[in-house]
N, C-alpha and C positions, 0 to 999 in steps of 0.2 A: 321221332317224328309221328305225328298223329295219323290215323288212316282214315279216309273219307269212307262214306256209306257205300257198300256194294250193292247195286241193283241190276234188275234185267236190262237187256239191250233196248227194250221199247220204253222202259221208265227213263233210262239215260236219254233217249231221244227226245223226249218230252221236254226234260230240263235243258237239252242242248238247243232246242229250237227257242226257248224262251231267252237263253242267253243270246242267240243269234240276232233276235230283235234288237236287244241293246247294243251289240257289236255294230249292227248297220246304222243305228242311231248315232252312234259315237263317230263312225266313218263320215257320215253326212255332216255332222257338226264340224268335224276337223276340215273337210273340203271348204266349208263356208269361212272358217278361221283362216284357212291358206288364202282365199281370195282376200280377206281383208288384210292379210300380212302383205300381199302383193300390191294393194292399193294404198299403202302408207306413203307420206310424203318423204321427199329426199332431202338430205342435208349435204351441201358442197363441202367437199374436204379441200381446204385451202392450204393447210401445213404441207410443206414438203419434206417426206420421209425418205431416207435412204437406209435401205437393208442389205445385209451381207449374205449373199448365196454362196453355193459351193463353186460356182463359176465366176464370183465377183460381186461387185456392188449392183444394186438394183433400185430402182424408184418404186413407189406403189404403182404407178401406171404400167411399169415394165412387168409386174407380176400377174397381170392379166393376159400375158402372152398375146394370142390373137383373138381373145374373146372380149366381150362386152360386159361380162358379169364375173365377179370374183367372190369367192367364199373363203374366209380366213377362219381356221381354228386357232384360238389363243391358247398355246400348250403352255403349262405351268413348268418351267425350268429356270429356276433362279440363277443367276450367273455363278452364284458360289456353290451350286449343287453339282455334284459328280454324275447324277443320273436325273433323268426326268421323272416328273410326277407319275406314279404308278397307275393312278385313276386315268390320267390324260393318255397313258399308254395303251389302256384298255380300249379307250375311245379310238386311238391312232390305229389300233390292230384292225379297226373296221373301215379304215380309209384305203386300205390296199385294194387296188384295181378298179377304183371308182373313177380314175383321172379320165380315161377315154370315153367313158359315158358321160361324164359332166361336159367334157368338151364338145361332144355330139349336140349338147343343148346350149352351146355357146357359154360354157361356164368354165372358169378356171379355178383350181383349188390349190390352197397353200396352208401349211402350218407354220405360225410364227411364234418364237419364244426369245425371251431375253438373253438366254446364255450365249456366250460367243460361238460362232459357226463351228469352231474346231470341236467344242463339246457336242453340238448338236449332230454333226456329222459321225462322230465316234458313235454316238448312242444309236443313230439311225443304223449304222452299218451292223452294230452289235445285234440289234432286234430285227435286221433284214427287212427294213422298210424301204420303199421306193418312192414314195409321195415327196412333193416339194417342201422341203423343211429350211426355213431362214430364219436368220437372227436380226432382232431389233435392239441389239446390245447397245448401240450408240445413238438410239432416238427415243422419243416418248411416245412411241405409237401404242404400247400396252397400256401405259397410264391414261392416255387420251381417250381410249375406248374401254375404260372401266375395269381393266383386269391387272392392274398394278398400282399400288398405293403409295408410292413415293419412297425414296431411299431412307427416310427417318421413320418410316411405319414401324409401330410397336403392336404387339399381339391385343393389347387392351384399347388401342385407338378405334374410335368410331369412324368408319369410313362409308362411302356410298359403293354398294355393290347389287346388281340387279335391281336397280331403280329404287333403292330405298337405303335408310341409314341402318348399318349393322356392325358387327364386330367380326373381323376376319384374322385368323391367327397368323398367317404369313402374308408375304408380299406379293404373292402370285395367285391369281384365281382363274377358272377355266371360262371360256365363252366362245361364241361364234359370232363373227360379223360379216355382213354382206355388202359389197360395194358395186356400182354400175357406172360404165361410162355413158355420159349423155352424147346426143348428136353433135353437141358443141364441143366435144373432146374433154368437157370437165368430168371429174371423178366426184361421185356422190356416195354417200353413206346411206343405205336404205333400211338396214334391219341389224339389231345385236340381240343375242339371248344368252342367257346364263343359267348357272344353278341347274334345276330340274327341267329347265327348257332345253337342255342339251340331250335329254333322254332320246328323243326322236332320232337321234343320230348315232346310237349304240345299238347295233344289231344283235350283239350278244345279249343284252338286257331283254330285247324283245322276244328272243328265243326262250330265255330263262322265264319270263312272264307267261308263257304258255304252258309251263309244268305245274304240277300239284303244290310242290312245295315253294315254286317261286323264288324270289331273292332271299327271303328268310334273312336278311342282314343283321336287323336290329337285334335278333335273338343270339347273334354271334358277338356282341359286344361293340359293333361300330357298324356304321352303314356300309363302308367298303373294306372292312379290315380283311376280308378273304383274298382281296385283289392282289396278284404279284405280277411282275414284269413276265412276259409269256416264257422266257427262257429261265425262270426261277421257280416254277411249280414243280413239285417233285414228281419224277417219273415213275 
């Protein structure tokens, strides 16, 4: 690892204040972007989805619980896999403990994956997660919201992901979708984000980004090659 230039505290403070101006500008720009996100139009969800939870079947409406807003994390877990995606698991480690805070702001949270509920429950228990993790094994929810590409998908196939045509090597991709119940009782889709749009939901990365060496992932041969399930790191 390279070593940054060492300076006096006074000189460091000059540089830090310069960066602070840029940080404040970014925060202000993000506030404006968040407002534009809230102002997006809605699309009515007319398809009836049935999910499998640890306590039985549930409709999309029932996943809201008593809230009028619902955030869904699209978790990569192909029905043929024995373990969930390592990268999605890093994101999921950041979901712990947020449920009560979201509920206080009229928001429900759930992670949805295509694997059968038995696999999801076993994996959830192994990693000691407590958030709501449900299966879309018997419906087209993941495909309809752009995070699965059909049973006949091949690595070389061109698909639509993150609102553009691209190649994706496997049949599951990560994403976030947001839904809201209108005053008329109907459910609407208000927002989805994918790929690097998910960074804002990963507290671990935000901590890493504060450090001098940062993520330094590409220098290690892969953007996320360092990530393990949290019970698989060497002690």
